[in-house]
C-alpha angles and dihedrals in degrees: 000000000000091000094070094118088054089049091052089050093051091050093048091052091049094050093046093056109097111252144145093284093054094045092047094052095045091050095044093048093048097047108023102030139251098288094057091043089054090050088053090049090052089056091050090051094052090049091052091050089051090052090052091051092048091048091050090052091050092242092122088071088067088074088062098042097040112056092185092056092048091049091047094054091042092051092048091051092046094051092047093051090048089050092052092047094051091043092054092046092052093044090056089062101039106033126082112258111273104331120209102292091184096064118103113275128205115261090244089064090062091046089052090051091049091050092049091054093046096048093044092058099031093056093051106098090193090065091055093044089049090059094044092050102038103042098054089055088069098042116107129199091229095077141039108292095212093052091049091050090051092048094048091043092054090051091049092051094044095048088047090052091052091053090044091054089051092051091047090052092046091049091051091052090049088052092053090051092048090053087063090049103036093168088070092058096091091046091050093050091047090054092051092046093048091048092053093047090049090051089049090054091048091050091049089054093050112118125214112260113256 
């Protein structure tokens, strides 16, 4: 486990690459407030933990050996990202501009945000493959494999949470700035919607690893 600094570096690079998780948190924080963005981040974290568990059990390899399963997960992720993109685009035209994100929200709103985060990450086969490919690179034969997987998995989830908090905070700051320039609201939403649709198209074009 002497390569932990290298592992941290690999995770930081992965979390800095723009993706659906980042776009979702920035948009949620800017429009719906920090609390709902944090609920979304919690869903993302649980999905990542699930991916680590599946990778540790060897189930992630099924995505490589079973083309139909890979395509099924990829299709589900593509459709969900398209759904989010279209939903955001429509909301930009029909919703009042930046409602009061600080007012008390029903508990079901936070559950919905959590579910959105979970489904977004859980239905991305690349996230699961990332865990199944990266983690074994830092497993040594000198220690218990299960314990190493758990240790590396906890680091993966915690580093992801730190980046998620940063994106939630950044999204909230963007929202405060947009409130001072309300005419940019529709443009902002269009950018987020377009980014999610583009990510959906990229996911749809993803090929199963050989």
